[in-house]
PADONU-806750 format. One line per field, with one value per residue (C-alpha): residue number from 0; y, x, z. Coordinates in Angstrom, 2 decimals, always signed. Example, Ala and Ser with C-alpha at 12.3 -4.5 7.8 and 13.67 -1.06 7.14 Angstrom:
k: [0,1] .
Y: [-4.50,-1.06] .
X: [+12.30,+13.67] .
Z: [+7.80,+7.14] .
This chain:
k: [0,1,2,3,4,5,6,7,8,9,10,11,12,13,14,15,16,17,18,19,20,21,22,23,24,25,26,27,28,29,30,31,32,33,34,35,36,37,38,39,40,41,42,43,44,45,46,47,48,49,50,51,52,53,54,55,56,57,58,59,60,61,62,63,64,65,66,67,68,69,70,71,72,73,74,75,76,77,78,79,80,81,82,83,84,85,86,87,88,89,90,91,92,93,94,95,96,97,98,99,100,101,102,103,104,105,106,107,108,109,110,111,112,113,114,115,116,117,118,119,120,121,122,123,124,125,126,127,128,129,130,131,132,133,134,135,136,137,138,139,140,141,142,143,144,145,146,147,148,149,150,151,152,153,154,155,156,157,158,159,160,161,162,163,164,165,166,167,168,169,170,171,172,173,174,175,176,177,178,179,180,181,182,183,184,185,186,187,188,189,190,191,192,193,194,195,196,197,198,199,200,201,202,203,204,205,206,207,208,209,210,211,212,213,214,215,216,217,218,219,220,221,222,223,224,225,226,227,228,229,230,231,232,233,234,235,236,237,238,239,240,241,242,243,244,245,246,247,248,249,250,251,252,253,254,255,256,257,258,259,260,261,262,263,264,265,266,267,268,269,270,271,272,273,274,275,276,277,278,279,280,281,282,283,284,285,286,287,288,289,290,291,292,293,294,295,296,297,298,299,300,301,302,303,304,305,306,307,308,309,310,311,312,313,314,315,316,317,318,319,320,321,322,323,324,325,326,327,328,329,330,331,332,333,334,335,336,337,338,339,340,341,342,343,344,345,346,347,348,349,350,351,352,353,354,355,356,357,358,359,360,361,362,363,364,365,366,367,368,369,370,371,372,373,374,375,376,377,378,379,380,381,382,383,384,385,386,387,388,389,390,391,392,393,394,395,396,397,398,399,400,401,402,403,404,405,406,407,408,409,410,411,412,413,414,415,416,417,418,419,420,421,422,423,424,425,426,427,428,429,430,431,432,433,434,435,436,437,438,439,440,441,442,443,444,445,446,447,448,449,450,451,452,453,454,455,456,457,458,459,460,461,462,463,464,465,466,467,468,469,470,471,472,473,474,475,476,477,478,479,480,481,482,483,484,485,486,487,488,489,490,491,492,493,494,495,496,497,498,499,500,501,502,503,504,505,506,507,508,509,510,511,512,513,514,515,516,517,518,519,520,521,522,523,524,525] .
Y: [+0.30,+3.31,+6.06,+8.90,+6.13,+5.02,+8.50,+9.10,+6.10,+6.68,+9.91,+9.18,+6.21,+9.04,+11.11,+8.60,+7.79,+11.32,+11.42,+8.54,+9.54,+13.48,+14.01,+14.54,+13.66,+15.05,+12.30,+9.68,+10.92,+11.10,+7.15,+7.87,+7.15,+10.08,+12.10,+10.71,+11.88,+15.14,+16.13,+15.46,+17.71,+20.50,+20.81,+21.31,+23.36,+26.31,+26.05,+24.41,+21.52,+17.92,+15.10,+11.81,+9.47,+5.53,+4.08,+5.79,+7.69,+5.98,+7.99,+11.58,+12.13,+12.15,+15.18,+17.00,+16.04,+17.39,+20.74,+22.65,+21.63,+22.55,+26.11,+26.68,+25.90,+26.57,+28.86,+28.01,+27.82,+24.33,+24.94,+26.23,+22.86,+20.50,+16.59,+17.22,+19.52,+16.08,+13.55,+15.45,+13.85,+10.42,+10.99,+12.40,+10.00,+6.99,+8.14,+9.06,+5.63,+5.17,+7.27,+5.10,+2.48,+4.74,+3.74,+0.67,+0.65,+0.28,-3.07,-4.23,-2.59,-0.40,-2.96,-4.68,-0.90,+0.39,-2.75,-2.57,+0.96,+0.58,-1.90,+0.20,+3.28,+1.13,-1.29,-0.51,-0.97,+0.80,+3.71,+3.67,+3.78,+6.45,+8.47,+8.18,+10.14,+7.58,+6.41,+3.32,+5.08,+7.05,+3.64,+2.36,+5.17,+5.23,+1.14,+1.04,+3.76,+1.64,-1.49,+0.11,+2.26,-0.90,-2.64,+0.64,+0.37,-3.47,-2.63,+0.54,+1.06,+4.61,+7.38,+8.39,+5.47,+4.58,+7.95,+7.42,+3.97,+5.28,+8.53,+6.49,+3.63,+6.50,+8.02,+4.63,+4.23,+7.48,+6.38,+3.32,+0.73,-1.73,-0.72,-3.33,-5.99,-4.51,-4.06,-7.91,-8.73,-6.29,-7.98,-11.72,-10.69,-9.24,-12.08,-14.47,-12.98,-15.18,-18.66,-20.89,-20.99,-17.03,-16.51,-13.35,-14.68,-12.63,-12.85,-9.64,-7.81,-8.58,-8.09,-4.44,-3.31,-1.28,-1.83,+0.34,+3.33,+3.05,+1.65,+4.00,+6.48,+4.98,+3.81,+7.21,+8.60,+6.76,+7.37,+10.71,+11.42,+9.22,+10.98,+14.39,+13.16,+11.73,+14.28,+17.28,+18.59,+18.17,+19.49,+16.29,+14.26,+11.29,+10.75,+8.49,+6.63,+5.94,+4.91,+2.04,+1.53,+1.52,-1.99,-4.01,-1.86,-2.44,-5.91,-7.08,-5.38,-7.22,-10.66,-9.48,-8.55,-8.17,-7.16,-6.76,-10.16,-11.87,-15.38,-15.96,-15.66,-12.56,-10.44,-12.81,-13.59,-10.24,-9.53,-12.74,-12.31,-10.52,-10.02,-8.81,-8.91,-8.44,-6.17,-5.66,-8.60,-7.34,-9.01,-7.97,-11.57,-10.10,-8.55,-11.72,-14.26,-11.80,-12.35,-15.79,-15.95,-13.39,-15.49,-18.74,-16.88,-16.02,-19.71,-20.66,-22.55,-20.79,-17.15,-14.47,-11.57,-10.10,-11.41,-8.07,-8.07,-11.50,-10.10,-7.89,-9.61,-12.42,-10.04,-8.50,-12.15,-12.89,-9.29,-10.12,-13.32,-12.83,-9.86,-11.19,-14.14,-11.77,-9.91,-12.83,-14.42,-11.22,-11.58,-8.20,-7.41,-3.98,-3.54,-1.06,-2.88,-5.19,-2.23,-2.46,-6.08,-5.93,-3.88,-6.51,-8.60,-5.60,-5.76,-9.25,-8.61,-6.13,-8.97,-11.22,-9.28,-8.52,-11.99,-13.08,-10.10,-10.72,-14.82,-14.67,-14.58,-13.22,-9.47,-9.66,-12.87,-10.69,-8.09,-11.01,-10.64,-6.94,-6.40,-9.09,-7.29,-4.34,-5.34,-7.14,-3.91,-2.14,-4.18,-3.29,+0.70,+0.13,-1.38,+1.70,+4.28,+2.04,+1.90,+5.31,+7.20,+4.86,+2.46,+4.61,+4.23,+0.96,-2.26,-4.18,-2.48,-5.17,-1.58,-0.50,-1.25,+0.60,+2.95,+5.98,+6.06,+8.65,+9.01,+11.04,+13.68,+13.94,+14.08,+16.85,+18.62,+18.94,+19.98,+23.16,+23.57,+23.83,+26.50,+28.81,+28.74,+29.33,+31.96,+31.46,+30.34,+27.76,+28.81,+26.60,+23.95,+20.43,+17.79,+14.36,+11.30,+8.12,+5.68,+6.60,+4.23,+6.27,+9.54,+9.77,+11.28,+14.23,+16.04,+16.73,+17.51,+19.56,+21.43,+25.12,+24.60,+25.76,+24.98,+21.34,+18.49,+14.81,+12.53,+8.28,+8.31,+10.05,+10.83,+12.07,+14.51,+15.99,+17.63,+17.43,+20.22,+22.94,+21.81,+22.86,+19.25,+15.99,+12.88,+9.71,+6.56,+3.21,+2.74,+6.08,+6.25,+3.50,+4.97,+8.26,+9.58,+10.05,+13.03,+14.27,+12.33,+14.06,+17.50,+16.54,+15.45,+12.62,+11.31,+8.45,+8.40,+5.80,+6.40,+2.85,-0.02,-1.75,+1.64,+4.06,+7.85,+9.21,+13.17,+14.79,+18.25,+20.76,+21.23,+25.00,+24.65,+21.66,+23.66,+26.93,+24.51,+22.88,+26.05,+26.18,+23.18,+23.34,+24.48,+21.76,+18.85,+17.71,+16.33,+13.66,+10.59,+9.90] .
X: [-0.30,+1.44,+1.74,-0.40,-3.38,-2.56,-2.10,-5.53,-7.49,-6.10,-6.95,-10.46,-10.72,-9.55,-12.12,-14.99,-13.46,-13.28,-17.06,-18.36,-16.54,-17.33,-20.56,-23.40,-21.75,-24.49,-26.46,-26.37,-27.15,-24.16,-23.13,-22.78,-18.89,-18.55,-20.69,-18.13,-15.02,-16.71,-17.03,-13.51,-12.07,-13.84,-11.33,-8.94,-10.60,-11.71,-9.44,-6.46,-5.65,-6.01,-5.19,-4.79,-7.11,-5.67,-9.07,-11.09,-11.00,-8.12,-4.98,-4.80,-4.57,-7.83,-8.07,-4.92,-5.88,-9.05,-7.70,-6.81,-10.27,-12.11,-10.80,-10.41,-14.50,-16.05,-13.08,-13.02,-16.65,-17.46,-20.98,-20.71,-18.95,-20.78,-21.01,-19.49,-16.15,-15.49,-15.99,-13.93,-10.95,-11.46,-12.97,-9.88,-7.46,-9.91,-9.47,-6.00,-4.85,-5.65,-2.12,-0.20,-0.99,+1.59,+4.44,+5.15,+4.08,+7.51,+7.74,+4.26,+3.21,+0.60,-2.04,-2.45,-2.29,-5.23,-7.20,-6.42,-7.11,-10.60,-11.55,-10.62,-12.21,-15.86,-15.75,-18.72,-17.01,-14.58,-16.34,-18.83,-16.15,-14.08,-17.39,-17.13,-15.58,-13.43,-10.04,-10.23,-9.78,-6.90,-4.97,-5.96,-4.12,-1.27,-1.20,-1.12,+1.57,+3.54,+3.34,+4.34,+7.29,+8.65,+8.40,+9.91,+12.98,+13.71,+13.59,+15.97,+16.91,+17.60,+17.33,+14.24,+12.24,+13.10,+12.13,+8.91,+8.17,+9.32,+6.84,+4.41,+4.52,+4.13,+1.06,-0.63,+0.52,-1.11,-3.82,-5.25,-3.98,-4.75,-1.89,+0.07,-1.68,-0.63,+3.03,+3.19,+1.61,+4.47,+6.95,+5.93,+5.30,+9.16,+10.58,+8.54,+10.65,+13.63,+11.80,+9.67,+7.29,+7.05,+10.81,+11.42,+12.53,+15.32,+17.41,+19.40,+16.58,+17.38,+21.27,+21.49,+19.29,+21.74,+20.28,+22.76,+21.91,+18.43,+16.85,+17.38,+16.20,+13.02,+12.89,+13.63,+11.23,+8.44,+9.25,+9.40,+6.17,+4.55,+6.09,+5.24,+1.62,+0.84,+2.50,+0.18,+3.45,+5.69,+2.39,+1.68,+4.23,+2.50,+0.96,+3.40,+3.94,-0.18,-0.15,+1.72,-0.24,-3.57,-3.03,-4.05,-7.24,-8.11,-6.72,-8.98,-11.91,-10.56,-11.47,-15.13,-18.11,-21.73,-22.80,-19.46,-18.63,-18.92,-17.69,-14.37,-16.21,-17.73,-15.97,-15.43,-19.12,-19.97,-18.02,-18.86,-22.54,-25.03,-29.18,-31.38,-35.28,-35.80,-32.98,-30.75,-27.94,-24.58,-21.38,-17.17,-17.63,-15.76,-12.91,-12.57,-12.96,-10.28,-7.88,-8.13,-6.78,-4.25,-3.19,-2.86,-0.94,+1.76,+2.60,+1.53,+4.32,+4.22,+5.10,+4.90,+5.17,+8.59,+10.30,+9.73,+5.88,+5.54,+7.48,+5.52,+2.55,+3.90,+4.66,+1.07,-0.37,+1.59,+0.59,-3.21,-3.14,-1.61,-3.79,-6.88,-6.37,-5.34,-8.78,-10.87,-9.80,-10.44,-13.89,-14.43,-15.26,-16.97,-17.26,-15.07,-12.32,-11.91,-10.09,-6.44,-6.71,-9.44,-6.72,-4.65,-7.63,-8.30,-4.31,-4.35,-7.31,-5.66,-2.89,-5.71,-7.47,-4.30,-3.50,-6.76,-6.68,-2.92,-3.12,-5.05,-2.31,-4.48,-5.66,-9.34,-9.36,-7.82,-11.22,-13.32,-12.06,-11.96,-15.61,-16.43,-14.63,-16.18,-19.58,-19.34,-17.81,-20.65,-22.26,-19.94,-20.07,-24.39,-23.82,-21.49,-23.98,-26.95,-25.04,-24.39,-27.42,-30.09,-29.70,-27.33,-28.94,-31.06,-30.55,-30.56,-27.17,-24.75,-22.04,-24.73,-23.94,-25.63,-26.01,-28.37,-31.81,-33.16,-36.19,-33.64,-33.30,-37.10,-35.99,-33.46,-35.92,-38.64,-36.00,-35.02,-39.04,-39.71,-36.93,-38.01,-41.18,-39.54,-38.94,-35.18,-34.71,-31.93,-31.05,-34.35,-32.90,-32.81,-32.27,-31.32,-31.46,-30.18,-26.85,-23.90,-25.03,-28.78,-26.97,-24.89,-24.93,-27.22,-24.05,-23.33,-26.70,-27.85,-24.46,-25.70,-27.76,-25.82,-28.44,-28.30,-27.11,-26.13,-27.27,-26.97,-30.03,-33.04,-31.18,-28.44,-30.76,-32.45,-35.63,-37.01,-39.79,-37.60,-36.72,-38.78,-37.79,-36.88,-35.54,-35.17,-34.07,-36.59,-35.25,-35.36,-38.94,-40.08,-39.25,-40.46,-43.40,-46.91,-46.80,-43.86,-45.54,-49.00,-47.49,-45.70,-46.44,-44.25,-43.51,-41.29,-38.37,-36.23,-32.36,-31.38,-32.31,-34.45,-33.51,-36.22,-35.95,-38.35,-39.19,-40.95,-42.53,-43.58,-47.43,-47.20,-44.70,-46.33,-49.76,-47.76,-46.36,-49.98,-51.10,-48.46,-49.16,-53.09,-53.76,-50.84,-51.66,-49.32,-46.43,-43.89,-45.67,-46.97] .
Z: [+0.21,-1.02,+1.84,+0.37,+0.24,+3.62,+4.92,+3.48,+4.54,+8.28,+8.24,+7.74,+10.06,+12.52,+12.23,+11.73,+15.32,+16.67,+15.57,+17.17,+20.38,+20.85,+18.94,+21.29,+24.20,+26.82,+25.58,+28.48,+32.07,+34.15,+35.55,+39.80,+39.00,+36.48,+38.80,+41.61,+40.00,+38.52,+41.94,+43.00,+40.58,+42.20,+44.51,+41.67,+39.49,+41.84,+44.33,+42.50,+45.14,+44.94,+47.53,+46.24,+48.18,+48.64,+49.14,+46.45,+43.02,+41.83,+40.45,+40.04,+35.86,+34.95,+37.16,+36.22,+32.47,+32.78,+34.00,+30.59,+28.84,+31.84,+32.32,+28.32,+28.13,+31.84,+33.92,+37.23,+38.07,+39.03,+38.08,+34.55,+33.96,+31.83,+30.93,+27.34,+28.63,+31.03,+28.85,+26.09,+27.69,+27.29,+23.99,+22.68,+24.15,+22.83,+19.58,+19.75,+20.76,+16.80,+16.37,+18.63,+16.22,+14.22,+16.46,+15.16,+11.64,+10.11,+11.52,+11.00,+7.76,+6.54,+6.12,+9.60,+11.22,+9.23,+9.86,+13.59,+13.02,+11.37,+14.51,+17.15,+15.54,+15.45,+18.58,+20.48,+23.42,+22.73,+21.56,+24.43,+27.20,+25.69,+26.25,+30.31,+32.59,+34.13,+34.29,+31.89,+28.69,+30.04,+31.03,+27.74,+26.06,+28.02,+28.21,+24.40,+24.62,+27.03,+24.84,+21.54,+23.09,+24.19,+21.06,+19.22,+21.84,+21.10,+17.71,+17.56,+21.51,+21.97,+24.99,+22.89,+23.30,+26.60,+27.99,+26.02,+27.41,+31.30,+30.82,+29.66,+32.70,+34.65,+33.92,+33.32,+37.08,+38.75,+36.50,+37.65,+40.10,+37.87,+35.56,+37.35,+35.11,+32.50,+33.41,+34.36,+30.98,+29.13,+31.18,+30.46,+26.66,+26.66,+28.07,+25.84,+23.19,+24.21,+24.28,+21.67,+20.84,+20.93,+20.14,+17.92,+14.51,+14.47,+17.23,+16.51,+17.73,+21.14,+21.34,+21.34,+24.30,+26.58,+30.19,+31.89,+30.42,+28.70,+31.75,+34.60,+32.65,+31.79,+35.60,+36.30,+34.00,+35.34,+38.54,+38.45,+36.47,+39.33,+42.27,+40.88,+40.37,+43.53,+45.34,+44.01,+42.26,+45.65,+47.36,+49.15,+50.66,+51.37,+47.99,+46.73,+49.55,+49.35,+45.79,+47.43,+50.67,+48.68,+47.09,+50.16,+50.01,+46.34,+46.24,+48.89,+46.50,+44.02,+45.66,+45.35,+46.75,+45.73,+42.67,+41.32,+41.03,+38.16,+36.53,+34.90,+31.25,+32.11,+29.85,+26.88,+26.87,+26.82,+24.10,+22.23,+21.92,+24.26,+23.95,+26.69,+26.52,+22.87,+22.19,+20.00,+19.67,+20.22,+19.41,+19.09,+17.38,+14.20,+16.28,+18.10,+15.29,+13.47,+16.44,+16.49,+12.78,+13.51,+16.33,+14.23,+11.18,+13.57,+14.07,+10.04,+8.41,+5.18,+6.35,+4.33,+7.14,+7.98,+11.43,+12.79,+11.98,+13.57,+16.48,+17.10,+16.79,+19.05,+21.53,+21.10,+21.87,+25.08,+26.28,+25.09,+26.63,+30.04,+30.55,+29.71,+31.83,+34.96,+34.54,+33.71,+37.41,+39.26,+40.65,+40.76,+37.11,+35.45,+31.54,+31.32,+32.48,+29.42,+27.22,+27.80,+27.00,+24.18,+22.80,+22.28,+20.56,+17.76,+17.51,+16.41,+14.55,+12.36,+11.44,+11.23,+8.80,+6.55,+6.68,+4.99,+2.45,+1.60,+1.16,-2.19,-5.03,-7.52,-6.82,-7.20,-4.84,-2.16,-2.76,-0.98,+2.01,+2.03,+1.44,+3.97,+6.72,+5.56,+5.19,+8.99,+10.31,+8.91,+11.53,+14.33,+13.52,+13.47,+17.12,+18.13,+17.35,+18.77,+21.97,+22.34,+20.65,+21.05,+23.93,+25.77,+29.32,+28.42,+30.17,+27.13,+26.27,+27.69,+28.13,+30.51,+33.88,+37.04,+34.46,+35.89,+34.16,+32.03,+34.49,+37.09,+34.23,+35.51,+39.31,+38.07,+36.02,+38.85,+41.35,+39.07,+38.47,+42.26,+42.90,+39.81,+42.17,+45.80,+47.18,+47.70,+44.31,+44.48,+48.00,+49.12,+51.37,+49.99,+52.62,+51.03,+53.22,+51.52,+50.94,+48.92,+46.23,+46.15,+46.54,+43.19,+41.05,+42.92,+44.30,+39.88,+39.10,+42.11,+42.53,+41.99,+44.85,+47.82,+50.08,+49.93,+52.56,+52.16,+55.30,+55.37,+58.16,+59.12,+62.58,+61.16,+58.77,+61.67,+61.40,+57.43,+58.63,+57.52,+54.10,+51.13,+49.11,+50.85,+49.09,+50.77,+49.20,+49.77,+53.42,+54.77,+53.05,+55.02,+58.21,+57.66,+60.21,+59.05,+60.55,+57.64,+55.08,+55.57,+55.06,+51.57,+48.12,+47.11,+43.87,+42.81,+40.20,+39.09,+39.76,+37.84,+37.28,+40.42,+43.01,+43.41,+45.13,+46.58,+46.31,+49.17,+48.47,+50.92,+50.51,+49.64,+47.44,+45.71,+45.42,+43.86,+41.10,+40.45,+39.91,+36.92,+35.49,+35.57,+31.84,+30.61,+33.02,+35.92,+34.02,+35.94,+37.61,+41.03] .
């Protein structure tokens, strides 16, 4: 493939990836994890202060990298911040992973990279979680950068690639604790290059590594990046140590408890085929199938690929096997945790696609697998569209996981309508009495209400009579005294699947609201 043709096609694919990831970012309600991260970001945005919490929220990169976009789009006013502004960072980095595919292109050739880029651009799971304000897409980006930088260093040892690998490793560690899984898988992949059957066909690739000078450079870059970020630019000395002390807490969580415990085959099953309650069929089967072909092609007796290309994809294969196995064996599972290892599948699928296209000797036969991949790829793209623009908060979407219901937005709108009628407007007193799981994402959506408080139980909340609106979860609703219920109008809204919130509105405020709706009907639901 000529360089100009490759460049035009790659640019077209990159543009498509950006459109899929950045269009209509506010369309889906904020997931409670996103809202939690957003509120954590508030201190950094408004006060320039960040302190690493070793028990929650993961690493600091999400917040520090969010800062430039937030300052440009909304200044330091947290209430002016939008879902689009926050989600723009992971969306851009999710598309940016395609650019990292160009790092090994000298060794792989253009066709495998073009095919992998095409699949990465339209993969439903990759598109979906690139539109979430969570750490996983950042971890994917830094992990991909680390993988490709290590490979380029192996092929052409230099200070630049050693430094690049160190920086990507440091940023990955400062993003999320599960980065250590990627480090282990990459170490296994690197070591496998010395041993059959994964041994790199050309041993010369490994003879010129400059461990004494380049390894300290890479390690120093990783360490410096980690210390700077976890110490909040040397203002919080405990941060780097806390990043290490956090592992017992996260290891305990990884052992599993509650709704996040899933069987070992959860990820592969989700990616292979999912269908719920008459909804669409969801499948990344094209990528999985092509990845299998790509893996088998690396050990075919008749190989036309260069030693460098075989070496890279064998390196990717070992990384993918190890990372997939580790993530699958951890009982604690969420859909977005599959991104780092599924990236390996996509790379192998690029090799599989190229193998099928290159295999036929006659040029017109090469078009058959190409057309087939494009046709099946259309289905992947259609799934991405459905997942993010039609079923974005629908439980029939396998990537919708404990997702905030669209009905919750009706609750938020009701609060705003009531505030417009209250004498104190957004200064009206709101009391939220609910457990942590039932509270989020209220703090994000009601961030511009200054007189709002959050309590876990009724005793902590004190008197409810002075509040214009009281919001309770199921447990606390059942404990409300009859005298209070007689003084309010109660409504119920879906927070997420099988989770309801009750909104109790003081009678005088409710009456004022009803008067504005006499001519248009009640709206909402009791």
